[in-house]
N, C-alpha and C positions, 0 to 999 in steps of 0.2 A: 474523415476522422482527424481528430487532433493529436499531435505529438509534440509538446513542448520540448525545445532544445535544451533549454538549461536544467531538465530533469533527468535521473537516471532511471532505468526499468530493470525489470528481472524477467526471466523467461516463465515466470508464474504469473505475470500480469500484475505486478504491484510496481507503483512508482515512488521514488524517494528525492527529497531535495535536502542539501547539506547547508548549514550554517553554523560556521566553527565547529564546536563539538557535539553539536545537536542535529538532528534530521527529522523531517516530517515524512510520514508513510500513508500511501492510500493505494487504491485500485486505478488501473488505467480506464480509458475510455472504450477501449476493446473489451475489457473485461466486465465492465457494467453492462454492455450491452448482450454480451453472451449470456449473462446472468439474467436479465430482464429486470423487472421491478423489485428493487430490494426494499425488504420489509423490516430487517431485524439484523443486528450485529452483535455478537457475545465478544468481547475482548476482556477476558479475566486476567490478563498477564500484566495489570499495573503494578509497578514496583518490582517487577521480576527481569531478571537478565535472560534475553532471548539470543541464541546462537543464530547466526547467519542461516538462513533457510528452515530455520525452526519455525512451527505453528505458533502465530501470537494469538488466534482468535478465529472466529468462523462468521462467515457473511450469510444470511439466508434472504433467497429470492422466493417469487411466488411459487416456483416451480423446482427449486433445488438449492442445497447448503453447500458451501464451498469453504475449504481452509483458508485462512491468511497467512503468507508466508513472510518471515522478515527477511529484507533483503540484506541487512548487515547485522553484526554481533552488537547488541546495546540494551540499556535498561529502559523500559517503557515509563517513562515520567509523567506522561499525560495522555489521557484519552480525550478526544474530541466529543465534549457533552452534546454537541449541536445534533450529531447523529443518532445520539441515542432517542432524542425527540423526533427528529425528522430524517430518518435515514435514507428517504428518497432524494436527499441533496446529493447523494452519491451518483445517481441517475442523470441529475440535473446538471451537476458541476464536479465532475469525478477530478479534477486538476486542484481545484481550489478547496475541495473537501476532503482535508485530511484526517486520518484515523487515530494515529497515535503519534506523540512526540517521543524521540528516541535519544538518549544520552549516550552517545558512542563511548564503548569500552574496548575498543581495539583499533589500531592504527591502520589495519589492513582491511578497509572495509569496502573499497571500490572495485576490487579485483574481479568478481564476477558480473559485475553490473554492465548494462548495456546503455550505449547511448541513443538517440532517439532514431536516428538511421539504422542502427543494429537492430533496434526493437521492431521497426517497420518491417524490416527485412524478414524477421522471425515471424511475425504473423502474415506475411505475403502482401504488405501494403505499399 
């Protein structure tokens, strides 16, 4: 299982990468394996501010639907259109297939995030 060191992680199995005042958010390799084949994403929160740990959408797999939790407080300014057409990309490349781009609206955005090593310990890897 892959755990890129440059990313941060949440206890809810999302990953986040930061670049200046923006961040990209997706789900981890562990999450996509647990979900199975992803068939649909519903992200109705474009142009909305979502608080850290708030739900920003859902991911539907063959056998379950799961909420997606925002790792930080921010405004969703873009949804990855590729996952609308080909959601299976998340299963194939979970760390290069981001779901949303976020404009950070708070300076205190990294407090509850986990490093790759902390995330590995959380999931027992």
